C-alpha positions as CSV (number, residue, x, y, z in Angstrom):
1,M,13.0,26.8,6.3
2,T,13.1,23.0,6.9
3,L,11.4,21.1,4.1
4,P,8.7,18.7,5.3
5,R,9.1,15.1,4.5
6,S,12.6,15.7,3.0
7,E,13.9,12.1,3.3
8,Y,14.7,10.3,0.1
9,P,11.3,9.0,-1.2
10,R,12.4,5.9,-3.1
11,P,14.7,4.0,-0.8
12,Q,14.9,0.8,-2.9
13,F,16.3,2.6,-5.9
14,V,18.6,5.4,-4.8
15,R,20.7,7.8,-6.9
16,A,23.1,10.3,-5.3
17,D,21.6,13.4,-6.9
18,W,18.0,14.6,-6.4
19,L,16.1,17.8,-5.4
20,C,13.1,17.7,-3.0
21,L,10.3,20.1,-4.1
22,N,8.3,19.8,-0.9
23,G,7.5,23.0,1.0
24,E,5.5,26.1,0.1
25,W,3.7,26.2,-3.3
26,Q,1.1,28.6,-4.6
27,F,-2.4,27.0,-4.4
28,E,-5.9,27.7,-5.5
29,A,-9.2,25.8,-5.4
30,D,-11.1,25.4,-8.7
31,Q,-14.6,24.4,-7.7
32,G,-16.0,24.6,-11.2
33,D,-13.0,23.0,-12.9
34,S,-12.8,26.1,-15.1
35,G,-9.4,27.1,-14.1
36,L,-7.8,26.5,-17.5
37,D,-10.4,28.8,-19.1
38,R,-9.9,31.4,-16.4
39,G,-6.2,31.7,-16.9
40,L,-4.9,29.8,-13.8
41,L,-2.2,28.3,-15.9
42,T,-0.5,31.6,-16.5
43,R,-1.0,33.7,-13.4
44,D,-0.1,33.6,-9.7
45,L,-2.5,31.6,-7.5
46,K,-4.3,33.1,-4.5
47,D,-3.3,30.9,-1.6
48,R,-0.3,29.0,-0.2
49,I,0.0,25.4,0.7
50,T,2.6,23.2,2.3
51,V,3.4,20.2,0.0
52,P,3.2,17.2,0.4
53,F,0.1,17.6,2.6
54,C,-3.4,17.7,1.0
55,P,-5.5,20.8,1.5
56,E,-7.9,18.9,3.7
57,S,-5.2,18.4,6.3
58,L,-4.0,20.6,9.1
59,L,-0.4,20.3,8.1
60,S,-1.1,21.8,4.6
61,G,-2.0,25.1,6.1
62,I,-5.4,25.0,4.4
63,N,-7.3,22.6,6.6
64,N,-10.6,22.7,4.6
65,L,-12.8,19.6,4.5
66,D,-15.1,20.9,1.9
67,Y,-15.3,19.5,-1.7
68,Y,-12.5,20.2,-4.1
69,H,-13.5,19.4,-7.7
70,A,-10.1,20.6,-8.9
71,V,-7.1,22.3,-7.3
72,W,-4.1,24.0,-8.8
73,Y,-0.4,24.3,-7.7
74,R,2.3,26.6,-8.9
75,R,6.0,27.2,-8.0
76,T,9.3,28.1,-9.6
77,V,12.4,26.0,-9.2
78,T,16.0,26.4,-10.4
79,I,17.3,23.1,-11.8
80,P,20.9,22.6,-10.5
81,E,23.5,23.6,-13.1
82,A,25.6,20.6,-12.0
83,W,23.1,18.4,-13.8
84,I,24.1,19.7,-17.2
85,G,24.3,16.9,-19.8
86,Q,21.6,14.8,-18.1
87,R,17.9,14.5,-18.5
88,V,15.7,15.8,-15.7
89,L,12.9,13.7,-14.4
90,L,10.0,15.1,-12.4
91,H,8.6,12.6,-9.9
92,F,5.3,12.6,-8.1
93,Q,5.0,10.0,-5.4
94,A,1.2,10.4,-5.3
95,V,-1.4,12.9,-6.4
96,D,-5.2,12.4,-6.1
97,Y,-6.7,11.9,-8.6
98,D,-6.5,13.1,-12.3
99,T,-3.3,15.1,-12.8
100,T,-2.0,17.3,-15.5
101,V,1.4,19.0,-15.3
102,W,2.8,22.0,-17.2
103,V,6.4,23.2,-17.2
104,N,6.9,26.8,-18.5
105,G,3.4,26.6,-19.9
106,Q,4.0,23.4,-21.9
107,E,2.1,20.3,-20.9
108,V,4.5,17.5,-20.0
109,G,2.1,14.8,-19.0
110,R,-1.1,13.5,-17.5
111,H,-1.8,10.7,-15.0
112,R,-4.9,9.2,-13.5
113,G,-4.8,7.5,-10.2
114,G,-4.6,8.7,-6.6
115,F,-2.3,6.1,-5.1
116,A,0.4,5.3,-7.7
117,S,3.7,7.1,-8.3
118,F,4.4,8.6,-11.7
119,T,7.2,10.4,-13.6
120,F,7.5,12.9,-16.4
121,D,10.7,13.4,-18.5
122,L,11.5,17.1,-18.9
123,D,14.0,16.5,-21.7
124,G,13.5,19.2,-24.3
125,V,11.4,21.2,-22.0
126,A,13.6,22.2,-19.1
127,Q,17.4,22.0,-18.8
128,P,19.8,22.1,-15.9
129,G,20.7,25.7,-14.9
130,E,17.2,27.0,-15.9
131,T,14.6,28.5,-13.6
132,V,11.3,27.0,-14.6
133,T,7.7,27.3,-13.5
134,L,5.8,24.1,-12.6
135,V,2.0,24.1,-12.6
136,V,-0.1,21.1,-11.4
137,R,-3.8,20.7,-11.8
138,A,-5.5,17.8,-9.9
139,R,-9.1,16.9,-10.6
140,D,-10.9,14.9,-8.0
141,P,-14.7,14.8,-8.7
142,R,-16.6,13.1,-5.8
143,T,-19.2,11.4,-8.1
144,A,-17.0,9.9,-10.8
145,P,-16.0,6.2,-10.5
146,Q,-12.5,5.9,-9.1
147,P,-10.6,3.9,-6.5
148,R,-10.9,6.1,-3.4
149,G,-10.4,3.7,-0.4
150,K,-11.9,5.2,2.8
151,Q,-12.3,8.7,1.4
152,A,-15.8,10.1,1.9
153,R,-18.1,11.0,-1.0
154,E,-20.3,13.0,1.3
155,Y,-19.2,15.9,3.6
156,G,-17.2,14.8,6.6
157,P,-16.4,11.3,8.0
158,E,-19.1,8.8,9.1
159,G,-19.0,5.2,10.3
160,A,-16.0,3.5,8.7
161,I,-15.5,6.3,6.1
162,Y,-13.1,9.2,6.6
163,V,-12.3,12.5,5.0
164,R,-11.1,13.1,1.4
165,T,-7.6,13.6,0.1
166,T,-7.3,15.9,-2.9
167,G,-4.2,16.8,-4.9
168,I,-0.6,16.3,-3.9
169,W,-0.2,14.1,-0.9
170,Q,3.3,12.6,-1.2
171,T,6.7,14.0,-2.1
172,V,7.4,15.8,-5.3
173,W,11.0,15.7,-6.5
174,L,13.5,16.2,-9.4
175,E,16.2,13.7,-10.4
176,P,18.9,13.9,-13.1
177,V,19.6,10.8,-15.1
178,P,22.0,10.1,-18.0
179,Q,20.9,9.4,-21.5
180,L,21.9,5.8,-20.9
181,A,20.1,5.0,-17.7
182,L,19.0,2.4,-15.3
183,R,15.3,2.1,-14.6
184,R,13.6,0.6,-11.6
185,P,14.8,-3.0,-11.1
186,R,12.8,-6.1,-10.2
187,I,14.5,-8.1,-7.5
188,T,13.4,-11.6,-6.9
189,P,14.7,-13.9,-4.1
190,D,15.3,-17.6,-4.9
191,V,15.9,-19.3,-1.5
192,A,16.1,-22.8,-3.0
193,N,19.1,-21.8,-5.2
194,S,20.5,-19.3,-2.7
195,T,20.2,-16.6,-5.4
196,I,19.0,-13.0,-5.8
197,R,17.7,-12.5,-9.3
198,L,17.9,-9.1,-10.8
199,E,15.9,-7.9,-13.8
200,Q,17.1,-4.5,-14.8
201,P,15.3,-2.4,-17.4
202,I,17.5,0.2,-19.1
203,T,16.9,3.2,-21.3
204,N,18.7,3.2,-24.6
205,N,20.7,0.1,-25.5
206,R,24.1,0.7,-27.1
207,P,26.8,-1.6,-28.5
208,G,29.2,-2.6,-25.7
209,L,26.9,-1.6,-22.9
210,R,27.2,-3.9,-19.8
211,L,25.3,-4.3,-16.6
212,R,27.1,-5.0,-13.3
213,A,25.6,-5.8,-9.9
214,V,27.4,-6.2,-6.6
215,L,25.8,-7.8,-3.6
216,K,27.2,-6.9,-0.2
217,D,26.6,-7.7,3.5
218,A,28.2,-6.3,6.6
219,A,31.4,-8.3,5.9
220,G,31.8,-6.8,2.4
221,V,31.3,-8.0,-1.2
222,V,29.3,-11.3,-1.3
223,V,29.2,-11.7,-5.1
224,T,29.7,-9.6,-8.3
225,A,28.0,-10.5,-11.5
226,E,28.0,-8.9,-15.0
227,T,26.3,-9.3,-18.3
228,S,25.8,-7.7,-21.7
229,A,23.2,-4.9,-21.8
230,E,23.4,-4.1,-25.5
231,Y,20.5,-6.3,-26.7
232,D,17.9,-6.7,-24.0
233,L,15.5,-4.1,-22.7
234,A,15.8,-5.7,-19.3
235,P,19.0,-7.7,-18.9
236,R,18.9,-10.4,-16.1
237,L,21.5,-11.3,-13.6
238,D,21.8,-14.1,-11.1
239,L,23.6,-13.3,-7.9
240,P,24.4,-16.7,-6.2
241,I,25.1,-16.4,-2.5
242,P,27.8,-18.7,-1.0
243,A,26.6,-21.0,1.8
244,D,28.7,-19.2,4.4
245,R,27.1,-15.8,3.5
246,K,23.6,-17.1,3.1
247,R,21.3,-15.3,5.6
248,L,17.5,-15.4,5.2
249,W,15.2,-12.5,5.7
250,S,12.6,-13.3,8.4
251,T,10.5,-11.7,11.1
252,T,13.1,-12.6,13.7
253,D,16.1,-11.7,11.5
254,P,15.2,-9.2,8.8
255,H,18.6,-9.3,7.1
256,L,19.0,-7.2,4.0
257,Y,21.8,-7.4,1.5
258,D,23.0,-4.1,-0.1
259,L,22.9,-4.1,-3.8
260,E,24.9,-1.7,-6.1
261,I,23.8,-1.7,-9.8
262,S,26.0,-0.1,-12.5
263,L,25.6,0.5,-16.2
264,I,29.0,0.5,-18.0
265,D,29.7,1.7,-21.5
266,A,32.0,0.2,-24.1
267,Q,35.0,2.2,-22.8
268,G,34.5,0.9,-19.3
269,N,33.0,4.1,-17.9
270,V,30.2,3.9,-15.3
271,V,27.4,5.9,-17.0
272,D,24.7,5.3,-14.3
273,R,24.7,3.8,-10.8
274,A,22.0,3.2,-8.2
275,Q,21.9,1.7,-4.8
276,S,19.2,-0.9,-3.7
277,Y,18.8,-3.8,-1.3
278,A,17.4,-7.3,-1.3
279,G,16.0,-9.8,1.2
280,L,16.4,-13.5,0.6
281,R,13.2,-15.1,1.6
282,S,10.6,-17.5,0.1
283,I,6.8,-17.8,0.3
284,A,5.1,-21.1,-0.3
285,I,1.7,-22.7,0.2
286,V,1.6,-26.2,1.6
287,G,-2.0,-27.4,2.2
288,K,-3.6,-24.8,4.4
289,A,-0.3,-23.4,5.5
290,V,1.5,-20.3,4.2
291,K,5.2,-20.9,4.8
292,L,8.0,-18.3,5.1
293,N,11.4,-19.8,4.2
294,G,9.8,-23.3,4.5
295,K,8.5,-22.7,8.0
296,T,5.0,-21.9,9.2
297,V,4.9,-18.4,10.6
298,F,1.5,-17.6,12.1
299,Q,0.5,-14.3,10.7
300,R,-0.7,-12.0,13.6
301,L,-1.9,-9.2,11.4
302,V,-3.5,-5.9,12.3
303,L,-5.6,-3.7,10.0
304,D,-3.6,-0.5,9.4
305,Q,-5.4,2.3,7.6
306,G,-2.5,4.7,7.6
307,Y,-4.4,7.9,8.7
308,Y,-3.0,10.6,10.9
309,P,-4.9,13.4,12.7
310,D,-2.8,16.2,11.2
311,G,-1.7,14.8,7.9
312,L,-4.6,12.5,7.0
313,M,-3.2,9.9,4.5
314,T,0.2,11.6,4.7
315,A,2.4,10.8,7.7
316,P,3.7,13.9,9.4
317,S,7.2,12.5,9.4
318,D,9.3,9.5,8.4
319,E,9.6,8.7,12.1
320,A,5.8,8.4,12.3
321,L,5.9,5.7,9.6
322,R,8.5,3.7,11.5
323,R,6.8,4.3,14.8
324,D,3.5,2.8,13.6
325,I,5.3,-0.4,12.9
326,E,7.0,-0.4,16.2
327,L,3.7,0.2,18.0
328,S,2.1,-2.7,16.2
329,M,5.0,-5.0,17.1
330,A,4.8,-3.8,20.7
331,A,1.1,-4.9,20.7
332,G,2.1,-8.4,19.7
333,F,1.4,-8.2,15.9
334,N,4.0,-9.4,13.4
335,G,2.5,-7.8,10.4
336,A,-0.4,-5.8,8.9
337,R,-3.0,-5.7,6.2
338,L,-2.3,-2.2,4.7
339,H,-6.0,-1.4,4.3
340,Q,-7.6,0.6,1.6
341,K,-4.6,2.7,0.8
342,V,-1.4,2.2,-1.1
343,F,1.2,3.1,1.5
344,E,4.2,5.2,0.6
345,E,7.5,3.5,-0.1
346,R,9.1,4.8,3.0
347,F,6.7,2.6,5.1
348,L,7.6,-0.5,3.1
349,Y,11.3,0.4,3.6
350,H,10.8,0.4,7.3
351,A,8.8,-2.8,7.2
352,D,11.7,-4.4,5.2
353,R,14.2,-3.3,7.9
354,L,12.1,-4.3,10.9
355,G,10.9,-7.8,9.6
356,Y,7.3,-6.7,9.5
357,L,5.0,-8.8,7.2
358,V,2.5,-6.8,5.1
359,W,-0.2,-7.5,2.7
360,G,-0.3,-4.9,-0.1
361,E,-3.8,-3.7,-1.0
362,F,-5.5,-1.4,-3.5
363,G,-7.6,1.5,-2.1
364,D,-10.7,0.4,-3.9
365,W,-13.4,0.1,-1.3
366,G,-15.7,1.6,-3.9
367,C,-15.6,3.4,-7.1
368,S,-18.6,5.0,-5.4
369,H,-19.6,2.8,-2.4
370,N,-18.5,-0.7,-1.5
371,G,-16.7,-2.6,-4.2
372,P,-15.9,-2.0,-7.9
373,L,-19.6,-1.7,-8.7
374,D,-22.4,0.0,-6.8
375,G,-26.2,0.3,-7.0
376,E,-25.8,3.0,-9.6
377,H,-23.9,0.5,-11.8
378,Q,-20.8,2.7,-12.1
379,M,-18.2,0.6,-13.8
380,P,-14.4,1.0,-13.2
381,T,-12.5,2.9,-15.9
382,A,-9.4,1.5,-17.6
383,A,-7.4,3.6,-15.1
384,Y,-8.7,1.3,-12.3
385,I,-6.6,-1.8,-13.3
386,T,-3.8,0.4,-14.8
387,E,-3.2,2.1,-11.5
388,W,-3.1,-1.3,-9.7
389,L,-0.5,-2.5,-12.2
390,E,1.6,0.6,-11.5
391,V,1.4,-0.2,-7.8
392,L,2.5,-3.8,-8.3
393,E,5.5,-2.7,-10.4
394,R,6.6,-0.1,-7.9
395,D,6.4,-2.4,-4.8
396,Y,7.4,-5.8,-6.3
397,S,10.9,-6.0,-4.8
398,H,10.0,-5.4,-1.1
399,P,10.6,-8.6,0.9
400,A,8.2,-7.5,3.6
401,I,5.2,-7.8,1.2
402,I,4.0,-11.4,1.5
403,G,0.7,-11.2,-0.3
404,W,-1.5,-9.0,-2.5
405,C,-5.2,-8.1,-2.1
406,P,-6.5,-6.3,-5.2
407,L,-10.1,-5.9,-4.0
408,N,-12.0,-5.5,-0.7
409,E,-15.5,-6.5,0.3
410,T,-17.1,-7.0,-3.1
411,W,-20.8,-7.8,-2.7
412,Q,-22.5,-6.8,-5.9
413,S,-23.6,-10.3,-6.8
414,I,-26.5,-9.9,-4.3
415,T,-28.5,-7.5,-6.4
416,D,-26.5,-7.1,-9.7
417,N,-25.4,-9.2,-12.6
418,I,-22.8,-11.5,-11.2
419,T,-21.0,-11.6,-14.5
420,Q,-19.9,-8.0,-14.1
421,L,-18.3,-8.9,-10.7
422,D,-16.6,-12.0,-12.2
423,V,-15.0,-10.0,-15.0
424,I,-13.6,-7.4,-12.6
425,T,-12.5,-9.8,-9.9
426,Q,-10.9,-12.2,-12.2
427,G,-9.3,-9.4,-14.2
428,M,-7.7,-7.9,-11.1
429,Y,-6.6,-11.3,-9.9
430,L,-5.1,-12.4,-13.2
431,A,-3.3,-9.0,-13.6
432,T,-1.8,-9.5,-10.1
433,K,-0.6,-13.0,-10.9
434,A,0.8,-11.9,-14.2
435,M,2.8,-9.2,-12.5
436,D,4.0,-11.3,-9.6
437,T,4.2,-15.1,-9.6
438,T,6.1,-15.2,-6.3
439,R,3.3,-14.2,-3.8
440,P,-0.1,-15.5,-2.9
441,V,-3.1,-13.4,-4.1
442,L,-6.4,-13.0,-2.3
443,D,-9.0,-12.4,-5.0
444,T,-11.1,-10.2,-2.7
445,S,-10.9,-9.6,1.1
446,G,-14.3,-10.7,2.4
447,Y,-17.7,-11.3,0.9
448,S,-17.8,-12.4,-2.8
449,H,-15.0,-14.8,-3.8
450,R,-15.3,-15.2,-7.6
451,V,-12.0,-16.7,-8.7
452,P,-11.9,-20.5,-8.9
453,N,-9.0,-22.0,-6.8
454,A,-7.7,-18.6,-5.8
455,D,-4.5,-18.8,-3.6
456,I,-6.2,-17.7,-0.4
457,Y,-9.7,-17.8,1.0
458,D,-11.0,-15.6,3.8
459,S,-14.0,-14.0,5.6
460,H,-14.8,-10.9,7.6
461,D,-16.6,-11.5,10.9
462,Y,-17.3,-8.7,13.4
463,T,-19.4,-10.9,15.7
464,Q,-18.8,-9.5,19.2
465,D,-20.1,-12.5,21.2
466,P,-17.0,-14.8,21.7
467,D,-19.0,-18.0,22.0
468,T,-20.9,-17.3,18.7
469,F,-17.6,-16.3,17.1
470,A,-15.9,-19.5,18.2
471,K,-18.8,-21.7,16.9
472,R,-18.7,-19.9,13.5
473,H,-15.0,-20.7,13.1
474,A,-14.9,-24.3,14.3
475,G,-15.3,-26.1,11.0
476,L,-12.1,-25.4,9.1
477,A,-10.6,-28.8,10.0
478,E,-13.5,-30.3,8.0
479,D,-13.1,-27.8,5.2
480,K,-16.2,-26.0,6.3
481,P,-15.0,-22.5,7.3
482,F,-17.2,-19.6,8.1
483,L,-18.2,-17.8,4.8
484,N,-19.7,-14.4,4.5
485,H,-23.4,-14.6,3.5
486,F,-25.8,-11.9,2.4
487,N,-28.0,-12.7,5.4
488,D,-25.3,-11.3,7.7
489,W,-26.1,-7.9,6.4
490,G,-29.9,-8.2,6.7
491,V,-30.4,-7.9,2.9
492,P,-34.1,-8.6,2.1
493,S,-34.5,-11.9,0.3
494,H,-36.5,-10.3,-2.5
495,M,-33.4,-8.2,-3.4
496,V,-31.2,-11.3,-3.7
497,R,-30.8,-12.4,-7.4
498,N,-27.9,-14.8,-6.7
499,P,-27.5,-16.2,-3.2
500,N,-24.4,-18.1,-4.1
501,W,-22.2,-15.0,-4.0
502,S,-19.0,-16.9,-3.4
503,L,-17.5,-19.9,-5.2
504,P,-17.1,-22.9,-2.9
505,Y,-14.1,-23.2,-0.6
506,K,-11.5,-25.6,-2.0
507,G,-9.2,-26.2,0.9
508,Q,-6.9,-23.1,0.4
509,P,-5.1,-21.4,3.3
510,Y,-7.8,-19.6,5.2
511,F,-7.9,-16.7,7.6
512,V,-10.3,-14.2,9.2
513,S,-9.0,-11.1,7.6
514,E,-11.2,-8.7,9.6
515,F,-12.5,-9.3,13.1
516,G,-12.8,-7.6,16.4
517,G,-13.1,-3.9,15.9
518,I,-14.1,-3.7,19.6
519,W,-15.5,-0.3,20.4
520,W,-13.7,1.4,23.3
521,N,-13.3,5.0,24.1
522,P,-13.8,5.8,27.8
523,D,-12.8,9.4,27.2
524,V,-15.6,10.2,24.7
525,K,-16.8,13.8,25.1
526,P,-20.4,15.0,25.2
527,G,-21.5,15.4,21.6
528,E,-18.5,13.6,20.2
529,V,-19.3,10.9,17.6
530,S,-17.9,7.6,18.6
531,W,-18.4,4.4,16.6
532,G,-17.3,0.8,16.6
533,Y,-18.6,-2.7,15.9
534,G,-21.4,-4.1,18.1
535,E,-22.1,-3.1,21.6
536,R,-19.4,-1.3,23.5
537,P,-18.0,-3.1,26.5
538,K,-19.2,-1.6,29.8
539,T,-15.9,-1.9,31.6
540,L,-12.3,-2.4,30.7
541,D,-12.3,-5.9,32.2
542,E,-15.2,-6.7,29.8
543,F,-13.1,-5.4,26.9
544,Y,-10.1,-7.6,27.9
545,D,-12.4,-10.7,28.3
546,R,-13.9,-10.2,24.9
547,F,-10.6,-9.4,23.3
548,N,-8.9,-12.5,24.7
549,R,-11.7,-14.9,23.8
550,L,-12.1,-13.7,20.2
551,F,-8.3,-14.2,19.7
552,A,-8.4,-17.6,21.4
553,A,-11.0,-18.9,19.0
554,L,-8.6,-18.3,16.1
555,L,-5.3,-19.1,17.8
556,D,-6.5,-22.5,18.9
557,D,-7.0,-23.6,15.3
558,V,-4.0,-25.2,13.7
559,N,-5.6,-25.1,10.3
560,M,-5.7,-21.3,10.2
561,F,-2.6,-19.5,8.9
562,G,-3.3,-16.2,10.5
563,Y,-5.8,-13.4,11.3
564,C,-6.2,-9.7,11.0
565,Y,-7.6,-7.7,13.9
566,T,-9.4,-4.4,13.3
567,Q,-7.5,-2.1,14.0
568,L,-4.2,-0.5,14.9
569,T,-5.4,2.9,15.8
570,D,-8.7,4.8,16.2
571,V,-9.4,6.8,13.0
572,F,-11.6,9.8,13.6
573,Q,-15.0,8.6,14.8
574,E,-14.1,4.9,14.4
575,Q,-12.8,4.3,17.8
576,N,-11.9,0.6,17.9
577,G,-8.1,0.7,17.7
578,V,-5.6,-0.7,20.1
579,Y,-4.1,2.8,20.2
580,R,-5.8,6.2,20.0
581,F,-5.7,8.2,16.8
582,D,-2.8,10.3,18.2
583,R,-1.0,7.0,18.8
584,S,-1.2,7.3,22.6
585,T,-1.9,4.2,24.7
586,K,-5.4,3.0,25.4
587,F,-4.7,-0.3,27.1
588,D,-2.2,-2.3,29.1
589,M,-0.2,-3.4,26.1
590,E,1.1,-6.5,28.0
591,C,-2.5,-7.7,28.1
592,I,-2.9,-7.1,24.3
593,R,0.3,-8.8,23.6
594,L,-0.3,-11.9,25.8
595,A,-3.7,-12.4,24.2
596,Q,-2.0,-13.3,20.9
597,Q,0.2,-16.1,22.2
598,R,-0.6,-19.5,20.6
599,P,-0.9,-22.6,22.9
600,A,2.4,-24.4,23.0
601,A,0.9,-27.6,21.6
602,I,-0.1,-25.8,18.4
603,E,3.4,-24.3,18.1
604,L,4.9,-27.8,18.4
605,V,2.5,-29.1,15.7
606,E,3.7,-26.4,13.3
């Protein structure tokens, strides 16, 4: 049997040995979350599921959209005997939401968070050569406050909300590591000094231990560097690149250097080795411009929600991940806002290779509804920010990521205590800046900007009339951009406790990070739910006219650093993508692409 999603799941930190655990597992729903009391830990489970697809998906073999308060998984696995003498790590790329794992009946760890990867060390519990039983319980209550992105709390999809994802939804795998081991590195490009900086955490310092890194390109070794690893928990190495081998990563030339990292003991033996890669590129803010390698690159972004008809949040194949990027680029976009979902590492790997700019985002469009608080005053738990920090640590080294967005559409200052929103927004922003000083951070995408002098400022505007849209976005040159206001949503004035829901604009780089969403599905069937923003165009020509004029209003403005159009594909009933949900073509893509060409005069100014 061919294992689904059997490609290496962590392409920026690769070891030679690993074992994919995708495929058939035992499975059982636990609606009352009473499985532990009922003995599900110690007996066979009733059903079968195909991992890594969630039970709501067709590809899982379950295809049930009903509520799962908890689910259980069980399988046996023989740990390769060739791994004797090494510790065994059990990796989960993503499980939604609250996970507990047992090996041979012994609890080995817990994790809370549906988007972040996590690992349990099986040392002392399972050894190479043994056949062991793995049991996983995932709790996913629909009413508890948790980051859930576009996952529905009610039954079925509606409007801009889709179906739920419960349990394992990315690859599960085993990996052997030595007692003296490398951990995930942080790779930071320094264009000004033509250097790749490596910060390499290790497990277990020892006298005489050394760290070696070799940077390579297609012509061979570029530079080799080495330092002591016997004192620091995370030794640092600079890899200076000679002028004749310097090649920047960009959208037009996404050059990647290969990186080999070795841990060497006092006798000169390599005790651990991993393969990685690095891109040499810089991001800077100059006035209202966001510059890549010192040059203004207008960011033609598309909103990508990463849903698939058969796999939901899980791509059916690695090829499907790459294909989405290629489809976006064919439509004229040079990047994406990865919306309300932490995308799997394989997507970022393909973005790195293809020169595709992405904004990383947390899937937190509601602990319950829209934003980190809701009308029921449900507060985020500590796991909320913890999970975001895990995501930042995992994805830090990808050159394709050119900005972070920790929150989306926070609006709670309309009716609630604005102090609560300030604490959450500033906490998420400061955590992001503390983890990564090299990228700009948008405090929240749309609605309530609550961080003074945040790196980026934005708005969401789904106005469908191009003339009105153009007028609303004509004031940026005078530092008077369009700002979201509670009146745009028809909120009754008596409900508004604080009308100043955003701090004033201070001249930061500005973009319209959601617009368009033009509703178009000429093939809608009787009884089929179809939804989009505003009034649906009556003809295809009317669609193209609206599409072109909305883009022109933003492309004509030299003060705007980019835009983000909603969206790449239809998603269930939300039928406003430039492609259908199955990725088939809806439009003449040459028309879509040509609509995104900036006037030559503006390109010359840049």
